[in-house]
N, C-alpha and C positions, 0 to 999 in steps of 0.2 A: 277758749280764747287764751287762757293762761297757758295751755299746752303750746299754743302756736308762738306765744311770746318766748317761751322756753326753748323751742327748737330753732327759732330764727338766729339767735346768737351762736348756737352750736353750729349751725349751717355756715354761718359767716367765718367761724374759727376754721372749720374744716376747709373751706375755700381758700383762706389766707395760707394755710400750712400747705396745701397741695400746690399753689403757685410758687411758694417759697422752695419747696422741694425740686420742683420742675426747673426753677431758675438756677438751682445750685448743682444741677447735673453738669459733670465736667465735659466740655467741649473737647473734641479730638485735637483741635490746634492749640489747646491750652494745657497740654499734658505736662505733668510735673514728675520728677524721678521720685521713685519709692524711697521713703526716708528710713534711715537706720544708721547704725554705728559706722563711721567712715574708717578708712585707713590711717592710723596715727600711732606714732612711736614717740617715746620721750626718754629723756635721761633718767637714769635711776636716781642719781642725786645731782643737784646742781654743781656743774664744774666749779672748782674754787676761783676761777679767774673769770666769772661771769662779768660782762660789762655792757649790758643794755642792747640796743638794736642797731642795724646797719641797713642802708638802702640798697636793694639788689634789683635794679631794673624797675624801680617804682614800688617795690614791695619791702616792707620792713621785715627783717629777719633778725634772730638772735645773733650775737657775735660774742666771741671769747678772746681775750688778750692772753697769750701764754708767755710774754716776756719779750724784751727788746732784742736780746742776743739769740739767734737761732741755735748757736752750738750748745746752749744750755737750757733750751726750751723743749717742752714736750706737752702733749694734751692727754689727759687721762680721764676716761669716761666709759660708762656702759649704757645701753639703751635697753628699754623694755617695752612690751606690748600691753598697755593698761586696759584695753577693752577685751583682749583675749581672741581676737578675731583675725589676726595677721597671719598668713600662712607663708609669706616670704618677704623680705626687704632687701633691696640691692642699694648699695651706696655708691654714688659717682662723685668725683672731686675734680674741680677746675682750679689751676694754680694762678695767682696773680703775682708773677715775679718776671724778671728779665729772661726772655726766651722761652716762657711758658707755652705750651701747645695750646691751640684755640679750643680744641675738643676736650670733653671731660673724660677722665679715665675711671675704670672700675676700681674702687677702693676695697670693697669687699661685699659679701652677701651672707644671709643666714635664714634658716628656717625655724630657729629656736632662740630663746631668750632667757637670761640677759645676753646682750651681744656686745663685744669689747670693740669700741671704735677709737681706742687709744692709738697714738702714734708718736714717734720722735722725728726729729729733723732727718736723721739718717734713714728712716722708713720712707719719708717723702722724697728724699733724693733718689733712693732706689726705685720708687714708684714712677717718678717722672724721668728717670734715667739722666740725671744731672749731677754735678758735684755739689755737695752740701753747702760749699762756700758761696753759691749762687744766691741763696736766700739772704734777704737783708730786712732790717727793721722796716716795717710798714708793708711788708708782703703779707699775703694771706692765702688761705685755702678755703673754697666754698664747696661746702658738702650738700648734695641733692639725693632725693630717694625716688625709687620705684617701689611701691608697696602693693602687694596683692592680698586681698582679704579673702575669707572663706567662702563668700558668695560669688567669687570669680571677678569682683571689680578690681581695677588697677588705678592706683592713685600715683600720678606723677607730680612732683613738687612744683615744677614750672608750668605744667600744662593748664589749658583753659578747662573749665569745668563742662562746655558744651561746644562741639565742633559744628559750625554751620548753623547755629540756632537763630531763630528770628528774634528781632529786638522787640517785636509786639505780636500780639495774637493775630492769626490770620495772614501773616507774612507768607507770600507764595514760595519763598526760598527756604522756609522751614520744613520740619520741625528740627532738623540736625539730629546730632547723636550726643547724648548725655554720657560723659565718661567719669564724673565724679573726681576729676583731677585736682581741683583746686582746694587747698585747706584755707579756711577762714584766716583773714589777716590777724585777727586778735589772738588766735591760736598760734600763728607763726611768730608772732612778737613775744609770746610767753610771758614770763615774769615782768616784762618791761611795760605791761598795760594793766594797771591797777592791781598789781602784786596777785596775779591769778595763779602763779606757781605752777604753770602747765609744763614747764621745761621741755618744750618741743625739740625733738631731733629729727625733724623732717627735712629741714632746709636751714642751714646755719653757715657762718663763717668763723675761721679760726685765724687769728692775726699775730704777727710777730710784733707786739707792742706791750708796753709796761702795763701790768695789771691795774 
């Protein structure tokens, strides 16, 4: 009788564990991407004219003020790969000034770090093929990236993390394609959120405004 009393609790525990394991099996329509280090680059040092965050299409990104007078202003910074898994990064830039093109232009690319992302007003005038005098106080340049990691994933600063993904499990229009394109908003905001000092160089603006 004592043996029976001993085995009953063990059998009950085994049954509960078995049910738990079965219920935790991953359903096909609940797939999640494999987790790991994403594509991320940061400034080696915080640019001297750091000035909080800016709203870019509903996303808070870091911004830098480099002086009100474009003729005397320049941006000086290097970026690095803190996790060591980035095989390439491409920088694109959009201008916000009178007569600026709607599409982004290639600013530069690299497969090694640190990478110099500095520029002068003359550099941007040459890139956009305009006279340097067109730039005025309040104008800005918005930098975006396409980052490729050593596992073949591509991270695009403005892209959604999932194309055509369902809003809930079992959606017949799912499961969509995970592309890993979104960087968490806390990361994009960098030191502006709780002094995390991440110094992201993934998506940022540089403005002609007083520091």
